[in-house]
VOLOLO-702361 format. One record per residue (C-alpha): residue in one letter; residue number from 1; x, y, z. Coordinates in steps of 0.2 Angstrom, whole numbers, plus 5000, padded with zeros to 4 digits. Each point is the difference from the previous one (the first is absolute). Last residue first. Example, Ala and Ser with C-alpha at 12.3 -4.5 7.8 and 13.67 -1.06 7.14 Angstrom:
@res: S | n: 2 | px: 5068 | py: 4995 | pz: 5036
@res: A | n: 1 | px: 4994 | py: 4983 | pz: 5003
This chain:
@res: N | n: 362 | px: 4906 | py: 5204 | pz: 4814
@res: F | n: 361 | px: 5015 | py: 5011 | pz: 4993
@res: L | n: 360 | px: 5015 | py: 4989 | pz: 5005
@res: S | n: 359 | px: 4990 | py: 4984 | pz: 4997
@res: S | n: 358 | px: 4999 | py: 5005 | pz: 4981
@res: V | n: 357 | px: 5019 | py: 4997 | pz: 4998
@res: S | n: 356 | px: 4999 | py: 4982 | pz: 5004
@res: T | n: 355 | px: 5017 | py: 4990 | pz: 5001
@res: E | n: 354 | px: 5012 | py: 4996 | pz: 4986
@res: T | n: 353 | px: 5016 | py: 5004 | pz: 5011
@res: H | n: 352 | px: 5005 | py: 5014 | pz: 4988
@res: I | n: 351 | px: 4982 | py: 5007 | pz: 4997
@res: N | n: 350 | px: 4997 | py: 5000 | pz: 5019
@res: E | n: 349 | px: 5017 | py: 5009 | pz: 5003
@res: I | n: 348 | px: 4995 | py: 5013 | pz: 4987
@res: T | n: 347 | px: 4983 | py: 5003 | pz: 5008
@res: A | n: 346 | px: 5008 | py: 5002 | pz: 5017
@res: A | n: 345 | px: 5013 | py: 5013 | pz: 4993
@res: I | n: 344 | px: 4986 | py: 5009 | pz: 4991
@res: L | n: 343 | px: 4990 | py: 5002 | pz: 5017
@res: G | n: 342 | px: 5016 | py: 5005 | pz: 5009
@res: A | n: 341 | px: 5005 | py: 5013 | pz: 4987
@res: V | n: 340 | px: 4982 | py: 5007 | pz: 5000
@res: S | n: 339 | px: 5006 | py: 5016 | pz: 5009
@res: R | n: 338 | px: 4987 | py: 5013 | pz: 5006
@res: V | n: 337 | px: 5003 | py: 5018 | pz: 4994
@res: K | n: 336 | px: 4991 | py: 5015 | pz: 5006
@res: I | n: 335 | px: 4995 | py: 5016 | pz: 4989
@res: K | n: 334 | px: 4992 | py: 5013 | pz: 5010
@res: A | n: 333 | px: 5017 | py: 5007 | pz: 5007
@res: I | n: 332 | px: 5005 | py: 5005 | pz: 4982
@res: K | n: 331 | px: 5019 | py: 5001 | pz: 4999
@res: Q | n: 330 | px: 5002 | py: 4982 | pz: 4993
@res: A | n: 329 | px: 4988 | py: 5004 | pz: 4986
@res: S | n: 328 | px: 5012 | py: 5014 | pz: 4994
@res: E | n: 327 | px: 5015 | py: 4988 | pz: 5000
@res: T | n: 326 | px: 4990 | py: 4987 | pz: 4990
@res: L | n: 325 | px: 4994 | py: 4984 | pz: 5009
@res: P | n: 324 | px: 5007 | py: 4984 | pz: 4995
@res: I | n: 323 | px: 4987 | py: 4988 | pz: 4992
@res: S | n: 322 | px: 4994 | py: 4984 | pz: 5009
@res: D | n: 321 | px: 5004 | py: 5010 | pz: 5016
@res: T | n: 320 | px: 4982 | py: 5000 | pz: 5005
@res: V | n: 319 | px: 4988 | py: 5014 | pz: 5001
@res: V | n: 318 | px: 4989 | py: 5009 | pz: 5014
@res: L | n: 317 | px: 4993 | py: 5017 | pz: 4995
@res: E | n: 316 | px: 4994 | py: 5010 | pz: 5016
@res: E | n: 315 | px: 4988 | py: 5013 | pz: 5005
@res: L | n: 314 | px: 4994 | py: 5005 | pz: 4983
@res: R | n: 313 | px: 4993 | py: 5017 | pz: 4998
@res: S | n: 312 | px: 5012 | py: 5004 | pz: 4986
@res: N | n: 311 | px: 5014 | py: 5012 | pz: 4998
@res: A | n: 310 | px: 5014 | py: 4987 | pz: 5004
@res: I | n: 309 | px: 4991 | py: 4987 | pz: 4989
@res: R | n: 308 | px: 4999 | py: 5012 | pz: 4985
@res: E | n: 307 | px: 5018 | py: 5005 | pz: 5002
@res: V | n: 306 | px: 5006 | py: 4982 | pz: 5000
@res: A | n: 305 | px: 4989 | py: 4995 | pz: 4985
@res: P | n: 304 | px: 5005 | py: 5015 | pz: 4989
@res: G | n: 303 | px: 5009 | py: 4989 | pz: 4987
@res: S | n: 302 | px: 5003 | py: 4982 | pz: 5006
@res: L | n: 301 | px: 4996 | py: 4992 | pz: 5017
@res: V | n: 300 | px: 5003 | py: 4982 | pz: 4995
@res: P | n: 299 | px: 4996 | py: 4995 | pz: 5018
@res: H | n: 298 | px: 4995 | py: 4981 | pz: 4997
@res: S | n: 297 | px: 4990 | py: 4991 | pz: 5014
@res: A | n: 296 | px: 4988 | py: 5014 | pz: 5004
@res: C | n: 295 | px: 4992 | py: 5006 | pz: 5016
@res: A | n: 294 | px: 4989 | py: 5015 | pz: 5003
@res: Y | n: 293 | px: 4993 | py: 5009 | pz: 5015
@res: V | n: 292 | px: 4985 | py: 5011 | pz: 5001
@res: R | n: 291 | px: 4993 | py: 5009 | pz: 5016
@res: T | n: 290 | px: 4982 | py: 5006 | pz: 5005
@res: A | n: 289 | px: 4991 | py: 4994 | pz: 4984
@res: G | n: 288 | px: 4985 | py: 5010 | pz: 4997
@res: K | n: 287 | px: 4996 | py: 4998 | pz: 4981
@res: D | n: 286 | px: 5011 | py: 5015 | pz: 4995
@res: H | n: 285 | px: 5014 | py: 4992 | pz: 5010
@res: L | n: 284 | px: 4998 | py: 4984 | pz: 4990
@res: A | n: 283 | px: 5000 | py: 5010 | pz: 4983
@res: D | n: 282 | px: 5015 | py: 5010 | pz: 5005
@res: V | n: 281 | px: 5010 | py: 4984 | pz: 5005
@res: T | n: 280 | px: 4995 | py: 4992 | pz: 4983
@res: K | n: 279 | px: 5006 | py: 5016 | pz: 4991
@res: V | n: 278 | px: 5017 | py: 4998 | pz: 5009
@res: L | n: 277 | px: 5002 | py: 4982 | pz: 4995
@res: T | n: 276 | px: 4994 | py: 5001 | pz: 4982
@res: G | n: 275 | px: 5013 | py: 5014 | pz: 4997
@res: A | n: 274 | px: 5013 | py: 4991 | pz: 5010
@res: T | n: 273 | px: 5012 | py: 5000 | pz: 4984
@res: D | n: 272 | px: 5004 | py: 4982 | pz: 5003
@res: V | n: 271 | px: 4993 | py: 4992 | pz: 5015
@res: I | n: 270 | px: 4999 | py: 4981 | pz: 4996
@res: D | n: 269 | px: 4991 | py: 4985 | pz: 5009
@res: D | n: 268 | px: 4985 | py: 5009 | pz: 5009
@res: Y | n: 267 | px: 4992 | py: 5001 | pz: 5017
@res: I | n: 266 | px: 4992 | py: 5016 | pz: 5005
@res: L | n: 265 | px: 4997 | py: 4999 | pz: 5019
@res: C | n: 264 | px: 4985 | py: 5011 | pz: 5007
@res: T | n: 263 | px: 4997 | py: 5005 | pz: 5017
@res: R | n: 262 | px: 4981 | py: 5002 | pz: 5003
@res: G | n: 261 | px: 4988 | py: 5014 | pz: 5003
@res: E | n: 260 | px: 4992 | py: 4998 | pz: 4983
@res: V | n: 259 | px: 5008 | py: 4986 | pz: 4990
@res: D | n: 258 | px: 4984 | py: 4990 | pz: 4995
@res: G | n: 257 | px: 5002 | py: 4992 | pz: 4983
@res: I | n: 256 | px: 5002 | py: 5004 | pz: 4982
@res: V | n: 255 | px: 5009 | py: 5017 | pz: 4998
@res: H | n: 254 | px: 4998 | py: 5011 | pz: 4985
@res: M | n: 253 | px: 5008 | py: 5006 | pz: 4984
@res: V | n: 252 | px: 5019 | py: 5002 | pz: 5002
@res: E | n: 251 | px: 5008 | py: 5006 | pz: 4984
@res: A | n: 250 | px: 5016 | py: 4992 | pz: 4994
@res: V | n: 249 | px: 5015 | py: 5005 | pz: 4990
@res: N | n: 248 | px: 5016 | py: 4989 | pz: 5000
@res: I | n: 247 | px: 4995 | py: 4995 | pz: 4982
@res: D | n: 246 | px: 4984 | py: 5008 | pz: 4995
@res: T | n: 245 | px: 4982 | py: 5003 | pz: 5005
@res: R | n: 244 | px: 4999 | py: 4987 | pz: 5014
@res: R | n: 243 | px: 4983 | py: 4999 | pz: 5008
@res: K | n: 242 | px: 5000 | py: 4997 | pz: 5018
@res: D | n: 241 | px: 4988 | py: 4990 | pz: 5012
@res: V | n: 240 | px: 5007 | py: 5000 | pz: 5018
@res: I | n: 239 | px: 4996 | py: 4984 | pz: 5009
@res: A | n: 238 | px: 4996 | py: 4996 | pz: 5018
@res: L | n: 237 | px: 5004 | py: 4984 | pz: 5010
@res: P | n: 236 | px: 4997 | py: 4996 | pz: 5018
@res: A | n: 235 | px: 5014 | py: 4995 | pz: 5012
@res: G | n: 234 | px: 5008 | py: 4984 | pz: 5008
@res: I | n: 233 | px: 5018 | py: 5003 | pz: 4995
@res: K | n: 232 | px: 5001 | py: 4984 | pz: 4989
@res: T | n: 231 | px: 4983 | py: 5002 | pz: 4993
@res: A | n: 230 | px: 5003 | py: 5018 | pz: 4996
@res: F | n: 229 | px: 5017 | py: 4995 | pz: 4991
@res: F | n: 228 | px: 4990 | py: 4987 | pz: 4989
@res: R | n: 227 | px: 4987 | py: 5012 | pz: 4996
@res: A | n: 226 | px: 5013 | py: 5013 | pz: 4995
@res: R | n: 225 | px: 5008 | py: 4988 | pz: 4988
@res: E | n: 224 | px: 4984 | py: 4995 | pz: 4993
@res: V | n: 223 | px: 4994 | py: 5018 | pz: 4998
@res: G | n: 222 | px: 5015 | py: 5006 | pz: 4991
@res: G | n: 221 | px: 4993 | py: 5001 | pz: 4983
@res: A | n: 220 | px: 4985 | py: 5009 | pz: 5006
@res: D | n: 219 | px: 5010 | py: 5015 | pz: 5006
@res: P | n: 218 | px: 5008 | py: 5008 | pz: 5015
@res: S | n: 217 | px: 4995 | py: 4985 | pz: 5011
@res: V | n: 216 | px: 4997 | py: 5006 | pz: 5018
@res: V | n: 215 | px: 5002 | py: 4990 | pz: 5016
@res: T | n: 214 | px: 4989 | py: 5007 | pz: 5014
@res: L | n: 213 | px: 5006 | py: 5002 | pz: 5018
@res: N | n: 212 | px: 4989 | py: 5006 | pz: 5014
@res: P | n: 211 | px: 5015 | py: 5003 | pz: 5011
@res: L | n: 210 | px: 5018 | py: 4998 | pz: 4995
@res: N | n: 209 | px: 5010 | py: 4986 | pz: 5010
@res: L | n: 208 | px: 5017 | py: 5006 | pz: 4994
@res: D | n: 207 | px: 5007 | py: 4983 | pz: 5004
@res: R | n: 206 | px: 4986 | py: 4992 | pz: 4988
@res: F | n: 205 | px: 5006 | py: 5013 | pz: 4987
@res: Y | n: 204 | px: 5018 | py: 4993 | pz: 5000
@res: S | n: 203 | px: 4996 | py: 4982 | pz: 5001
@res: V | n: 202 | px: 4987 | py: 5001 | pz: 4986
@res: M | n: 201 | px: 5013 | py: 5009 | pz: 4989
@res: V | n: 200 | px: 5014 | py: 4987 | pz: 5002
@res: P | n: 199 | px: 4987 | py: 4986 | pz: 4997
@res: S | n: 198 | px: 4993 | py: 5009 | pz: 4985
@res: A | n: 197 | px: 5017 | py: 5000 | pz: 4990
@res: F | n: 196 | px: 4994 | py: 4986 | pz: 4989
@res: M | n: 195 | px: 5008 | py: 4986 | pz: 4991
@res: H | n: 194 | px: 4997 | py: 4994 | pz: 4982
@res: D | n: 193 | px: 5010 | py: 4984 | pz: 4996
@res: V | n: 192 | px: 5002 | py: 4997 | pz: 4981
@res: P | n: 191 | px: 5004 | py: 4983 | pz: 4992
@res: I | n: 190 | px: 5006 | py: 5002 | pz: 4982
@res: N | n: 189 | px: 4989 | py: 5003 | pz: 4984
@res: F | n: 188 | px: 4997 | py: 5018 | pz: 5006
@res: F | n: 187 | px: 4986 | py: 5011 | pz: 4994
@res: G | n: 186 | px: 4988 | py: 4991 | pz: 5012
@res: Q | n: 185 | px: 5008 | py: 5008 | pz: 5015
@res: I | n: 184 | px: 4995 | py: 5017 | pz: 4993
@res: Q | n: 183 | px: 4982 | py: 4995 | pz: 5005
@res: A | n: 182 | px: 5004 | py: 5006 | pz: 5017
@res: A | n: 181 | px: 4999 | py: 5018 | pz: 4994
@res: H | n: 180 | px: 5011 | py: 5014 | pz: 5008
@res: L | n: 179 | px: 5011 | py: 4986 | pz: 5007
@res: D | n: 178 | px: 5002 | py: 5000 | pz: 5019
@res: M | n: 177 | px: 5017 | py: 4992 | pz: 5001
@res: F | n: 176 | px: 5008 | py: 4990 | pz: 4987
@res: L | n: 175 | px: 5010 | py: 4984 | pz: 4999
@res: A | n: 174 | px: 5005 | py: 4992 | pz: 4984
@res: R | n: 173 | px: 5006 | py: 4983 | pz: 4995
@res: N | n: 172 | px: 5011 | py: 4992 | pz: 4986
@res: A | n: 171 | px: 5007 | py: 5017 | pz: 4994
@res: G | n: 170 | px: 5011 | py: 4997 | pz: 4984
@res: A | n: 169 | px: 4999 | py: 5017 | pz: 4990
@res: T | n: 168 | px: 4986 | py: 4993 | pz: 4990
@res: T | n: 167 | px: 4989 | py: 4999 | pz: 5016
@res: L | n: 166 | px: 5005 | py: 5017 | pz: 5006
@res: L | n: 165 | px: 4996 | py: 5007 | pz: 4982
@res: D | n: 164 | px: 4984 | py: 4991 | pz: 4999
@res: A | n: 163 | px: 4994 | py: 5007 | pz: 5016
@res: V | n: 162 | px: 5005 | py: 5018 | pz: 4995
@res: L | n: 161 | px: 4990 | py: 4998 | pz: 4984
@res: K | n: 160 | px: 4985 | py: 4994 | pz: 5010
@res: S | n: 159 | px: 5001 | py: 5016 | pz: 5011
@res: S | n: 158 | px: 5001 | py: 5010 | pz: 4985
@res: I | n: 157 | px: 4984 | py: 4996 | pz: 4992
@res: A | n: 156 | px: 5002 | py: 5013 | pz: 4986
@res: V | n: 155 | px: 4988 | py: 5012 | pz: 4994
@res: R | n: 154 | px: 4991 | py: 5001 | pz: 4983
@res: P | n: 153 | px: 4982 | py: 5004 | pz: 5007
@res: R | n: 152 | px: 4997 | py: 5004 | pz: 5018
@res: D | n: 151 | px: 4999 | py: 4989 | pz: 5016
@res: K | n: 150 | px: 5010 | py: 4986 | pz: 4992
@res: R | n: 149 | px: 5006 | py: 4991 | pz: 5016
@res: D | n: 148 | px: 5014 | py: 4998 | pz: 5013
@res: Q | n: 147 | px: 5008 | py: 5018 | pz: 4998
@res: R | n: 146 | px: 5000 | py: 5004 | pz: 5018
@res: A | n: 145 | px: 5013 | py: 4986 | pz: 5004
@res: Y | n: 144 | px: 5013 | py: 5009 | pz: 4989
@res: G | n: 143 | px: 5012 | py: 4999 | pz: 5015
@res: Y | n: 142 | px: 4998 | py: 4986 | pz: 5012
@res: Y | n: 141 | px: 5005 | py: 5006 | pz: 5018
@res: P | n: 140 | px: 5007 | py: 4986 | pz: 5012
@res: V | n: 139 | px: 5008 | py: 4991 | pz: 4985
@res: V | n: 138 | px: 5009 | py: 4984 | pz: 5006
@res: T | n: 137 | px: 5005 | py: 4991 | pz: 4984
@res: T | n: 136 | px: 5003 | py: 4982 | pz: 5004
@res: I | n: 135 | px: 5014 | py: 4991 | pz: 4990
@res: R | n: 134 | px: 5003 | py: 4981 | pz: 5002
@res: G | n: 133 | px: 5015 | py: 4990 | pz: 4998
@res: A | n: 132 | px: 5012 | py: 5014 | pz: 4995
@res: S | n: 131 | px: 5010 | py: 4995 | pz: 4985
@res: A | n: 130 | px: 5011 | py: 5016 | pz: 4998
@res: R | n: 129 | px: 4991 | py: 5003 | pz: 4984
@res: K | n: 128 | px: 4983 | py: 5001 | pz: 5009
@res: L | n: 127 | px: 5007 | py: 5011 | pz: 5014
@res: A | n: 126 | px: 5007 | py: 5012 | pz: 4987
@res: D | n: 125 | px: 4983 | py: 5000 | pz: 4991
@res: I | n: 124 | px: 4991 | py: 5004 | pz: 5016
@res: M | n: 123 | px: 5011 | py: 5014 | pz: 5004
@res: I | n: 122 | px: 4998 | py: 5007 | pz: 4983
@res: L | n: 121 | px: 4981 | py: 5000 | pz: 5001
@res: L | n: 120 | px: 5001 | py: 5008 | pz: 5017
@res: E | n: 119 | px: 5011 | py: 5014 | pz: 4995
@res: V | n: 118 | px: 4988 | py: 5003 | pz: 4985
@res: L | n: 117 | px: 4986 | py: 5002 | pz: 5012
@res: H | n: 116 | px: 5009 | py: 5011 | pz: 5011
@res: Q | n: 115 | px: 5004 | py: 5012 | pz: 4985
@res: D | n: 114 | px: 4983 | py: 4999 | pz: 4993
@res: V | n: 113 | px: 4992 | py: 5005 | pz: 5017
@res: P | n: 112 | px: 5010 | py: 5014 | pz: 5005
@res: N | n: 111 | px: 4991 | py: 5000 | pz: 5012
@res: C | n: 110 | px: 4995 | py: 4983 | pz: 5006
@res: T | n: 109 | px: 5002 | py: 4983 | pz: 4993
@res: P | n: 108 | px: 5003 | py: 4992 | pz: 5017
@res: Q | n: 107 | px: 5016 | py: 4989 | pz: 5000
@res: V | n: 106 | px: 5004 | py: 4985 | pz: 5011
@res: V | n: 105 | px: 5007 | py: 4985 | pz: 4991
@res: F | n: 104 | px: 4998 | py: 4983 | pz: 5008
@res: V | n: 103 | px: 5011 | py: 4986 | pz: 4996
@res: D | n: 102 | px: 4999 | py: 4981 | pz: 5004
@res: A | n: 101 | px: 5017 | py: 4995 | pz: 4995
@res: G | n: 100 | px: 5006 | py: 4987 | pz: 4987
@res: R | n: 99 | px: 5014 | py: 5010 | pz: 4994
@res: V | n: 98 | px: 5000 | py: 5017 | pz: 5010
@res: N | n: 97 | px: 5018 | py: 5003 | pz: 5002
@res: E | n: 96 | px: 5005 | py: 5017 | pz: 5006
@res: L | n: 95 | px: 5004 | py: 5017 | pz: 4992
@res: L | n: 94 | px: 4985 | py: 5002 | pz: 4989
@res: Q | n: 93 | px: 5003 | py: 5013 | pz: 4986
@res: F | n: 92 | px: 4989 | py: 5014 | pz: 4993
@res: Y | n: 91 | px: 5003 | py: 5013 | pz: 4988
@res: V | n: 90 | px: 4985 | py: 5012 | pz: 4996
@res: E | n: 89 | px: 5000 | py: 5012 | pz: 4985
@res: G | n: 88 | px: 4999 | py: 5018 | pz: 5006
@res: D | n: 87 | px: 5009 | py: 5008 | pz: 4985
@res: A | n: 86 | px: 5016 | py: 5002 | pz: 5010
@res: F | n: 85 | px: 5000 | py: 4981 | pz: 5005
@res: R | n: 84 | px: 4991 | py: 4995 | pz: 5016
@res: Q | n: 83 | px: 5006 | py: 4990 | pz: 5014
@res: M | n: 82 | px: 4994 | py: 4985 | pz: 5010
@res: K | n: 81 | px: 5011 | py: 4988 | pz: 5009
@res: T | n: 80 | px: 4992 | py: 4986 | pz: 5011
@res: E | n: 79 | px: 5003 | py: 4992 | pz: 5017
@res: G | n: 78 | px: 4985 | py: 4991 | pz: 5007
@res: L | n: 77 | px: 4992 | py: 5007 | pz: 5016
@res: P | n: 76 | px: 5005 | py: 4991 | pz: 5015
@res: I | n: 75 | px: 4989 | py: 4987 | pz: 5008
@res: G | n: 74 | px: 4990 | py: 5000 | pz: 5017
@res: I | n: 73 | px: 4982 | py: 5001 | pz: 4993
@res: H | n: 72 | px: 4996 | py: 5016 | pz: 5009
@res: K | n: 71 | px: 5016 | py: 5008 | pz: 4996
@res: C | n: 70 | px: 4999 | py: 4995 | pz: 4982
@res: I | n: 69 | px: 4983 | py: 5008 | pz: 4998
@res: E | n: 68 | px: 5007 | py: 5016 | pz: 5008
@res: V | n: 67 | px: 5014 | py: 5000 | pz: 4987
@res: A | n: 66 | px: 4988 | py: 4998 | pz: 4986
@res: L | n: 65 | px: 4989 | py: 5015 | pz: 5007
@res: Q | n: 64 | px: 5016 | py: 5010 | pz: 5000
@res: R | n: 63 | px: 5004 | py: 4996 | pz: 4982
@res: N | n: 62 | px: 4984 | py: 5007 | pz: 4994
@res: A | n: 61 | px: 5001 | py: 5004 | pz: 4981
@res: S | n: 60 | px: 5019 | py: 4996 | pz: 4998
@res: G | n: 59 | px: 4999 | py: 4982 | pz: 4997
@res: S | n: 58 | px: 5000 | py: 4987 | pz: 5013
@res: F | n: 57 | px: 5006 | py: 4982 | pz: 5002
@res: I | n: 56 | px: 4994 | py: 4986 | pz: 5012
@res: K | n: 55 | px: 5008 | py: 4983 | pz: 5001
@res: F | n: 54 | px: 4995 | py: 4982 | pz: 5006
@res: R | n: 53 | px: 5011 | py: 4986 | pz: 4993
@res: K | n: 52 | px: 5014 | py: 5003 | pz: 5012
@res: D | n: 51 | px: 4989 | py: 4995 | pz: 5015
@res: E | n: 50 | px: 5012 | py: 5002 | pz: 5014
@res: I | n: 49 | px: 4994 | py: 5018 | pz: 5003
@res: H | n: 48 | px: 4982 | py: 4993 | pz: 4999
@res: S | n: 47 | px: 5003 | py: 4987 | pz: 5013
@res: K | n: 46 | px: 5008 | py: 5013 | pz: 5012
@res: A | n: 45 | px: 4986 | py: 5012 | pz: 4998
@res: K | n: 44 | px: 4988 | py: 4985 | pz: 5004
@res: K | n: 43 | px: 5010 | py: 4996 | pz: 5016
@res: K | n: 42 | px: 5001 | py: 5018 | pz: 5005
@res: E | n: 41 | px: 4981 | py: 5002 | pz: 4998
@res: A | n: 40 | px: 4997 | py: 4984 | pz: 5010
@res: Q | n: 39 | px: 5011 | py: 5006 | pz: 5014
@res: V | n: 38 | px: 4991 | py: 5016 | pz: 5000
@res: K | n: 37 | px: 4983 | py: 4991 | pz: 5001
@res: A | n: 36 | px: 5006 | py: 4989 | pz: 5014
@res: E | n: 35 | px: 5006 | py: 5016 | pz: 5010
@res: A | n: 34 | px: 4983 | py: 5008 | pz: 4998
@res: H | n: 33 | px: 4991 | py: 4984 | pz: 5005
@res: T | n: 32 | px: 5011 | py: 4998 | pz: 5015
@res: H | n: 31 | px: 5015 | py: 4988 | pz: 4999
@res: P | n: 30 | px: 5001 | py: 4987 | pz: 5015
@res: R | n: 29 | px: 5011 | py: 5005 | pz: 5014
@res: P | n: 28 | px: 5019 | py: 4996 | pz: 5001
@res: G | n: 27 | px: 5004 | py: 4991 | pz: 5017
@res: S | n: 26 | px: 4994 | py: 5004 | pz: 5018
@res: G | n: 25 | px: 4983 | py: 4993 | pz: 4997
@res: N | n: 24 | px: 5002 | py: 4984 | pz: 5009
@res: Q | n: 23 | px: 4998 | py: 4990 | pz: 4984
@res: E | n: 22 | px: 5013 | py: 5011 | pz: 4992
@res: A | n: 21 | px: 5012 | py: 4997 | pz: 5014
@res: G | n: 20 | px: 4997 | py: 4982 | pz: 4999
@res: T | n: 19 | px: 5005 | py: 5000 | pz: 4982
@res: A | n: 18 | px: 4987 | py: 4997 | pz: 4986
@res: P | n: 17 | px: 5003 | py: 4985 | pz: 4988
@res: S | n: 16 | px: 4981 | py: 4997 | pz: 4997
@res: V | n: 15 | px: 4999 | py: 4983 | pz: 4990
@res: A | n: 14 | px: 5017 | py: 4994 | pz: 5006
@res: E | n: 13 | px: 4996 | py: 5005 | pz: 5018
@res: T | n: 12 | px: 4983 | py: 4991 | pz: 4999
@res: V | n: 11 | px: 5008 | py: 4984 | pz: 4994
@res: A | n: 10 | px: 5013 | py: 5001 | pz: 5014
@res: K | n: 9 | px: 4986 | py: 5003 | pz: 5013
@res: E | n: 8 | px: 4990 | py: 4985 | pz: 4993
@res: M | n: 7 | px: 5016 | py: 4989 | pz: 5001
@res: V | n: 6 | px: 5003 | py: 5005 | pz: 5018
@res: T | n: 5 | px: 4982 | py: 4996 | pz: 5005
@res: D | n: 4 | px: 5001 | py: 4983 | pz: 4992
@res: N | n: 3 | px: 5016 | py: 4996 | pz: 5009
@res: K | n: 2 | px: 4991 | py: 5004 | pz: 5016
@res: M | n: 1 | px: 4986 | py: 4988 | pz: 4996
């Protein structure tokens, strides 16, 4: 019987080899949840660093965003050389081996749109010719997205043309954030992941805890986008009916929904010249709204946009860093920037590890 007890004790110690000091509470204490999370992040970062077949490169459009994405993942930004000839022609060279690698190219096609688009195409071609295993274009802002259909005679469907260019250049997969029109995904003959900045925006406005909040779509085309956001934040929806008279020119007609005595949050994907935004703010105030906020994924902010926002009755415009802010926009206190680097990093990781992307946004 005594021998059986000794044997049982030996088996227990083999299965759970804790020292006497640990059993008495004087040894190392177990990890807390926060410490365990930190350890898991370090382990994950180490595994990515050791994974020589996982690489991220960036063009010149928004290099800072690419750097932040790499920090979240725990890998260095790929080394490249990009120069221009005297006439503006792009010269690009990879400075490290990518043979067989899973490569992600971060490059929003923001102003100057054509220049950054050509950079992206040349980078993809260089990666293809260097025998990269898979090339995923990460385009936080997709230029030409507003030209997705023939709304007038004899016009180009430019967003389809850009899709063909990216595919022909050699992209195997594409990742976009808040496309102006979701059907643009159908222009590609390669897999497309469409991510949303709404988790970042929802978190920000929940923390503000705005009273009597109503989410507002600035036009009929953005109703689905605004409804999704309103559902996430738990607020009713209103719509502003507008009639566009020319490119970048819009005339607000009337407000559909009750906004009197309420705080309004305009939700859109792009703020370009801010003409629609400012007129929407005025229309909401005219209908009795007490305060008006706005958020948009892509701060294009061209032409008189910054001046219009500064002089408007808008309380705050919250945007993401999908596009770098201009110097003039950075000086305006009303314009706040929320980073989507962590969200894009998580999406890239899930693509690399072949796990669900949609789970990040459900």
